[in-house]
matplotlib code that plots the C-alpha trace (Angstrom):
import matplotlib.pyplot as plt

x = [137.4, 138.3, 135.2, 134.6, 133.4, 130.0, 129.1, 125.6, 127.2, 128.5, 124.9, 121.9, 118.2, 118.6, 121.4, 124.0, 127.3, 130.9, 133.7, 135.4, 138.9, 137.7, 134.4, 133.9, 131.3, 131.8, 130.0, 129.4, 130.0, 133.0, 134.3, 132.9, 135.0, 138.4, 137.6, 137.3, 140.3, 142.2, 140.4, 141.6, 145.1, 145.8, 143.3, 141.2, 137.4, 134.1, 131.4, 128.4, 125.8, 122.6, 120.0, 120.7, 117.7, 118.5, 117.8, 120.7, 123.7, 124.7, 125.6, 127.6, 131.6, 133.7, 136.9, 138.3, 136.3, 132.5, 131.4, 128.1, 126.0, 124.0, 125.4, 124.2, 120.4, 119.6, 115.8, 115.0, 111.2, 109.9, 106.5, 106.5, 110.0, 112.6, 116.0, 117.1, 120.7, 121.0, 121.5, 117.7, 115.6, 111.8, 110.7, 112.0, 111.3, 107.3, 107.5, 109.4, 106.9, 103.8, 103.5, 103.2, 100.7, 102.8, 104.2, 106.8, 104.6, 107.0, 106.5, 109.0, 107.9, 111.0, 110.9, 114.0, 115.6, 117.5, 116.7, 120.0, 119.3, 116.5, 117.4, 120.5, 118.0, 115.3, 113.1, 108.9, 106.9, 103.6, 101.8, 103.8, 100.9, 99.8, 103.1, 105.4, 109.3, 112.0, 113.0, 109.9, 110.2, 113.8, 114.5, 118.2, 121.0, 124.6, 126.9, 130.5, 132.6, 134.9, 137.7, 136.4, 134.9, 131.1, 128.6, 125.0, 122.5, 119.1, 116.1, 116.2, 120.2, 121.7, 124.6, 127.8, 129.1, 127.2, 125.4, 123.9, 120.5, 119.6, 116.1, 113.6, 111.2, 107.4, 107.2, 105.6, 108.8, 112.4, 115.8, 117.7, 121.3, 121.5, 119.4, 120.4, 117.9, 117.7, 117.1, 117.6, 118.4, 122.0, 120.4, 118.6, 121.8, 122.5, 119.1, 119.2, 123.0, 123.6, 126.3, 128.6, 128.7, 128.8, 128.1, 124.6, 125.0, 122.0, 118.8, 116.0, 112.4, 109.0, 106.6, 102.8, 100.0, 98.4, 95.2, 91.9, 90.4, 91.8, 89.9, 92.0, 90.9, 92.4, 90.2, 89.7, 88.7, 88.4, 90.3, 93.3, 91.0, 88.6, 91.2, 92.9, 89.3, 88.9, 92.7, 91.8, 87.9, 89.8, 92.4, 90.4, 89.3, 89.9, 92.3, 93.9, 97.2, 97.6, 96.5, 98.7, 98.3, 98.7, 98.5, 97.2, 100.9, 101.8, 98.4, 98.8, 102.2, 101.0, 97.5, 98.7, 99.6, 96.0, 93.7, 90.8, 91.6, 88.5, 89.3, 88.2, 90.4, 92.7, 93.8, 93.8, 94.1, 95.0, 93.7, 93.9, 92.3, 92.2, 88.6, 87.4, 85.6, 82.2, 82.5, 80.8, 83.8, 82.4, 79.6, 80.9, 83.5, 80.9, 79.1, 82.3, 82.9, 79.4, 80.3, 83.4, 83.1, 84.9, 84.4, 82.9, 81.7, 85.4, 87.4, 88.5, 88.0, 89.8, 88.0, 91.0, 94.7, 95.3, 93.5, 95.6, 99.0, 97.8, 97.2, 100.7, 102.1, 100.0, 101.7, 105.1, 105.0, 104.8, 108.5, 109.8, 108.3, 110.1, 113.3, 113.1, 112.7, 115.7, 117.8, 116.6, 117.7, 121.0, 120.2, 120.0, 116.2, 115.6, 112.8, 112.0, 112.0, 110.9, 107.8, 106.5, 104.1, 100.8, 98.8, 101.3, 100.4, 98.3, 100.9, 103.8, 101.5, 100.8, 104.5, 105.4, 102.5, 102.9, 106.8, 106.5, 103.7, 106.2, 109.3, 109.0, 105.5, 104.0, 107.6, 106.9, 104.4, 103.7, 102.5, 103.5, 102.9, 100.4, 99.0, 102.4, 102.2, 105.2, 105.2, 107.5, 108.0, 109.7, 111.3, 110.8, 114.2, 115.0, 118.3, 121.3, 120.0, 116.7, 118.5, 119.8, 116.9, 115.6, 118.2, 117.9, 114.5, 115.0, 116.7, 114.3, 111.6, 114.1, 114.4, 110.7, 110.1, 112.2, 110.7, 107.3, 109.0, 109.6, 112.7, 115.0, 114.5, 111.9, 112.9, 115.7, 118.2, 120.5, 123.5, 126.0, 123.3, 121.9, 123.8, 123.9, 120.2, 121.6, 122.8, 119.5, 117.9, 120.7, 122.9, 127.0, 127.3, 124.2, 126.2, 129.3, 127.8, 127.0, 130.4, 132.1, 129.9, 131.2, 134.7, 134.6, 133.3, 135.2, 138.0, 140.0, 136.5, 136.6, 132.8, 130.6, 133.1, 131.2, 127.8, 126.2, 129.3, 131.7, 134.9, 137.7, 140.7, 142.9, 142.0, 141.1, 140.1, 136.4, 136.4]
y = [18.7, 19.9, 21.4, 20.6, 24.1, 22.5, 21.5, 22.3, 24.0, 26.8, 28.2, 29.2, 28.8, 32.0, 30.1, 32.6, 30.7, 31.5, 29.6, 28.0, 26.9, 24.3, 23.1, 22.2, 20.6, 20.6, 18.1, 20.3, 24.3, 23.5, 22.3, 25.8, 27.6, 25.7, 26.7, 30.3, 30.4, 28.9, 31.6, 34.3, 33.4, 33.1, 35.3, 33.5, 34.6, 32.1, 32.1, 30.3, 28.4, 26.9, 24.8, 26.8, 28.6, 32.0, 34.0, 36.7, 34.9, 35.4, 32.2, 31.7, 31.9, 34.2, 32.3, 31.2, 28.2, 27.5, 26.3, 24.4, 23.8, 20.9, 18.7, 20.9, 19.8, 18.9, 20.0, 19.7, 20.8, 22.4, 23.6, 26.8, 26.9, 24.6, 24.5, 24.2, 23.5, 25.9, 23.6, 22.2, 22.7, 24.3, 21.0, 19.2, 21.8, 21.4, 17.8, 17.8, 20.3, 18.5, 15.9, 18.2, 20.4, 23.2, 25.0, 27.1, 30.8, 32.0, 30.2, 30.6, 29.2, 27.2, 24.3, 23.0, 26.2, 25.9, 27.8, 29.5, 31.0, 32.7, 34.1, 35.7, 37.1, 37.8, 35.2, 35.5, 33.8, 33.4, 33.7, 37.0, 38.8, 37.3, 36.4, 38.8, 38.2, 35.6, 38.2, 38.0, 34.7, 34.1, 33.9, 33.1, 32.2, 31.2, 32.9, 32.2, 35.4, 36.0, 35.2, 32.0, 33.7, 32.5, 34.7, 33.1, 35.7, 36.1, 38.3, 41.6, 41.7, 44.9, 45.6, 45.8, 48.7, 51.8, 51.2, 54.2, 54.0, 53.8, 55.3, 52.3, 52.4, 52.6, 48.6, 45.8, 43.7, 44.9, 43.1, 45.8, 46.1, 45.9, 46.3, 49.4, 51.0, 53.3, 50.7, 47.6, 43.7, 42.6, 39.4, 42.0, 43.0, 39.4, 38.4, 40.1, 40.7, 37.8, 35.7, 38.9, 39.4, 35.8, 32.5, 31.1, 27.5, 27.3, 29.3, 28.5, 29.8, 30.1, 27.5, 28.2, 25.9, 24.2, 26.2, 24.1, 25.0, 27.1, 27.7, 28.4, 29.4, 30.2, 32.6, 33.8, 36.9, 37.8, 41.3, 42.3, 45.7, 43.2, 41.3, 44.6, 45.7, 42.4, 42.7, 46.3, 44.5, 41.6, 43.1, 43.8, 40.0, 38.6, 35.9, 36.4, 35.0, 34.9, 37.2, 36.5, 37.7, 36.0, 37.4, 36.9, 36.2, 33.7, 31.9, 31.2, 29.9, 27.2, 26.6, 23.4, 21.7, 23.0, 22.5, 22.9, 27.1, 28.9, 29.6, 33.4, 33.5, 36.9, 36.6, 35.1, 35.9, 33.1, 33.3, 31.8, 32.0, 31.2, 31.8, 32.7, 30.1, 29.6, 31.5, 30.0, 30.8, 29.2, 31.3, 34.4, 33.7, 33.1, 36.5, 38.3, 36.8, 37.5, 41.0, 41.0, 40.3, 36.6, 33.7, 31.9, 28.7, 28.2, 28.9, 26.5, 26.1, 23.6, 20.9, 18.6, 19.1, 17.5, 20.2, 22.7, 21.2, 20.9, 24.9, 25.4, 23.4, 25.9, 28.5, 27.3, 26.2, 29.7, 30.8, 27.3, 27.9, 31.3, 29.8, 26.3, 28.5, 31.0, 27.4, 26.4, 29.4, 29.8, 32.8, 33.7, 34.9, 38.5, 39.5, 42.2, 41.8, 45.6, 46.6, 49.3, 51.4, 49.3, 52.7, 52.6, 49.0, 50.5, 52.6, 50.3, 47.5, 50.3, 51.5, 47.6, 46.9, 50.3, 49.9, 46.4, 46.8, 49.5, 47.7, 43.8, 43.3, 39.8, 38.8, 39.0, 38.0, 39.2, 37.4, 37.3, 38.9, 41.7, 41.5, 43.1, 45.3, 43.1, 41.3, 40.1, 41.1, 38.4, 38.9, 36.2, 37.1, 34.7, 35.8, 37.9, 40.8, 40.8, 40.1, 43.0, 45.2, 43.2, 44.3, 47.7, 47.8, 46.6, 49.5, 51.7, 49.6, 50.0, 53.6, 53.7, 51.7, 54.1, 57.3, 55.6, 55.1, 51.3, 49.0, 47.6, 44.0, 43.1, 39.3, 37.6, 40.0, 42.1, 39.4, 39.7, 40.4, 43.1, 44.9, 48.0, 48.4, 49.7, 53.2, 53.4, 53.2, 54.5, 57.5, 57.4, 58.3, 55.4, 52.4, 53.7, 52.9, 49.5, 49.0, 50.5, 47.5, 45.0, 46.2, 45.8, 42.6, 41.3, 43.5, 41.4, 41.2, 37.3, 36.3, 36.9, 38.8, 40.4, 40.3, 43.2, 45.5, 45.3, 43.6, 45.9, 46.8, 45.4, 42.7, 44.6, 47.6, 48.8, 51.4]
z = [59.8, 56.5, 54.8, 50.9, 48.4, 48.0, 51.4, 52.7, 55.3, 53.1, 52.4, 53.5, 52.5, 50.3, 48.4, 49.5, 49.9, 51.6, 52.2, 55.3, 56.4, 58.7, 60.1, 63.8, 65.4, 69.1, 71.7, 74.7, 75.8, 77.1, 73.7, 72.3, 75.0, 73.7, 70.1, 71.3, 73.4, 69.9, 67.9, 70.3, 70.4, 66.6, 65.3, 63.1, 62.5, 63.8, 62.1, 64.0, 62.5, 63.4, 61.0, 58.1, 57.1, 57.3, 54.6, 54.9, 55.1, 58.8, 59.1, 55.9, 56.4, 54.5, 55.5, 59.1, 61.4, 60.6, 64.0, 63.8, 67.4, 66.2, 68.7, 71.5, 71.3, 74.7, 76.0, 79.5, 79.9, 83.1, 84.3, 82.5, 80.8, 79.0, 79.0, 75.4, 73.7, 71.0, 68.4, 69.3, 66.6, 67.4, 66.2, 68.7, 71.2, 70.2, 70.3, 73.8, 75.5, 74.2, 76.6, 79.5, 77.4, 76.9, 73.5, 72.5, 71.2, 68.6, 65.6, 62.5, 59.1, 58.7, 62.3, 61.4, 62.6, 65.5, 68.9, 69.0, 65.5, 66.2, 69.1, 67.1, 64.7, 67.5, 65.2, 65.2, 62.6, 62.1, 65.5, 66.1, 65.8, 69.7, 70.9, 69.4, 68.9, 70.1, 73.1, 75.0, 75.1, 76.5, 80.3, 80.5, 78.2, 78.7, 76.2, 75.2, 74.4, 72.0, 74.7, 75.8, 78.7, 79.6, 80.6, 82.7, 81.9, 83.6, 82.5, 84.6, 85.0, 83.9, 81.5, 83.3, 80.9, 80.0, 76.2, 74.8, 73.7, 70.3, 68.7, 68.2, 65.4, 66.1, 64.9, 66.4, 65.0, 65.0, 64.2, 63.1, 64.6, 68.3, 70.9, 72.8, 75.4, 78.2, 81.1, 79.1, 80.2, 79.5, 77.9, 75.3, 73.7, 72.5, 71.1, 67.8, 67.6, 65.0, 66.4, 66.3, 70.1, 71.6, 71.0, 72.4, 73.7, 76.2, 75.7, 78.8, 77.2, 78.7, 77.5, 77.7, 78.3, 75.1, 74.2, 75.1, 71.7, 68.2, 65.1, 62.4, 58.9, 55.4, 54.1, 50.1, 48.9, 45.0, 45.6, 48.0, 49.2, 50.0, 52.1, 53.3, 54.7, 56.5, 58.3, 59.6, 61.1, 62.7, 64.1, 67.5, 67.7, 71.2, 71.4, 67.7, 67.1, 63.5, 60.8, 57.5, 53.9, 50.8, 47.6, 44.0, 42.5, 45.7, 45.5, 41.8, 42.4, 44.7, 43.2, 41.3, 44.5, 45.9, 43.2, 46.1, 46.2, 45.1, 40.8, 41.5, 44.7, 44.0, 48.3, 51.2, 55.1, 57.3, 60.8, 64.2, 67.1, 70.7, 71.6, 74.8, 77.5, 76.1, 72.7, 69.9, 67.6, 64.8, 64.7, 65.5, 62.2, 60.4, 61.2, 60.7, 57.1, 55.8, 56.6, 54.9, 51.4, 51.7, 49.3, 52.4, 50.5, 49.2, 52.5, 54.7, 58.1, 60.8, 62.3, 63.9, 64.4, 60.9, 59.5, 61.4, 59.9, 56.8, 56.8, 58.2, 55.4, 52.9, 54.5, 54.4, 50.8, 49.6, 50.8, 50.3, 46.1, 46.1, 47.6, 44.9, 42.1, 42.5, 43.4, 40.4, 38.5, 40.1, 41.5, 45.9, 46.8, 46.7, 49.5, 51.6, 55.6, 56.2, 58.5, 59.0, 61.8, 62.0, 60.5, 57.7, 56.3, 53.3, 52.3, 52.1, 50.2, 47.9, 47.1, 46.8, 44.4, 42.4, 42.1, 40.9, 38.5, 37.1, 36.8, 37.4, 36.7, 37.2, 38.4, 42.4, 45.4, 48.3, 51.4, 55.4, 58.7, 57.7, 61.2, 62.3, 58.9, 58.0, 54.5, 52.3, 48.8, 47.3, 43.8, 41.1, 38.9, 35.7, 35.1, 36.6, 35.0, 36.3, 39.7, 39.7, 38.8, 42.4, 44.2, 42.8, 43.9, 47.5, 48.2, 47.0, 49.4, 52.1, 51.9, 51.8, 54.9, 56.9, 55.6, 57.1, 60.2, 59.7, 60.4, 57.6, 59.3, 61.2, 61.9, 59.3, 60.5, 58.1, 58.2, 55.1, 52.5, 53.6, 56.3, 53.8, 54.8, 58.6, 57.3, 55.8, 59.2, 62.1, 61.5, 61.3, 65.4, 66.0, 64.1, 65.7, 68.7, 68.2, 67.0, 69.9, 71.9, 69.5, 70.0, 73.6, 73.8, 70.7, 70.2, 67.2, 65.5, 65.5, 65.8, 62.7, 60.5, 57.7, 59.5, 60.4, 59.4, 56.9, 58.8, 59.8, 57.5, 60.3, 62.9, 66.3, 64.6, 65.1, 62.3]

ax = plt.figure().add_subplot(projection="3d")
ax.plot(x, y, z, "-o")
ax.set_aspect("equal")
plt.show()
């Protein structure tokens, strides 16, 4: 169907916009196969659209066909796993699993995200401290290749061709470039490939038993240092599945929506624990807080599912506020997605602070997955000139992350907006190896053209 220039399908959550000649909404895998056969025969580039919650432009087309998988949204729940259409949202998957007292481990902040999109970026989210990334929970995939061929892949199956290994940074989360490792499973090549190697139509994910009890808190501190000391002290807490950080700028941004926050709070740590059997979690946390310089009386603790949902919305309000502000100013969001080794967490955070205070004072906030040494620094540019400064600083931050042994993308992917960061982490030879894999599976470079790599000058070239 025709697609209007202002269609919401042509933008992602960052505000980045593109163009497409046609919008296609296949109703099943056979329709996807037909689309790719026609695209292959005519040389039309194809971009795959998920829920639109991405931040790097991966789902935003630069011409050609835009294919939304929203109608491939079936969910079939079994004991220990669920088979989901690529267009099924995380919200619907969790709702479908709940009656059987199961849940899906990864917890990307945006629950409207489609499971296929989270596979494409190897997303993780706020529970990543325990459950890590999407890759660890995928048991099987169905993938339509650029020529219309279908692959039914299961965990443990090896690639049918040699894939040279690329180095992996010593970080807890990484989704920069293709997953290329010695002894890897074939399925892992497609997870995190950002829709450039094939179209995921169906995902089989592991489900976990719902915990009998959770202890959740939003702990406030009157200084950053006290909060960071608490993070280091709490990393070893048994059953901890969430360890999230919120800085003073972030708290100030949402303070009007949450007036019950302590006035002197200058940082917060969000925690969630699955207590061990017979553990008195409340007493244990009270003891931890007493030695952590926390604002005990002003901190929040969940006593019900409704409280936990309120805390989740509090965490979600942070990126939501950043994205809304950028849209109001007519700008795309500018935020980091870099991770470093856990031992380098404070050094990276210090570099963020010193650089921002020097060059962008008072116009940046920092929050995110501090348990993984992966926080998001978000620039609040007021105009185009400031936006350009923020883009320059992003490159400085990316270089610093790599210098510390980290990655230029921990969970969002690089898409089109951040593809220039790839050469900061990988050599020309290593990127060439990735392009060779792309060329083997998609010789015309039809899928996700412009994502991860600049489009080749001539179709069919891998240069």
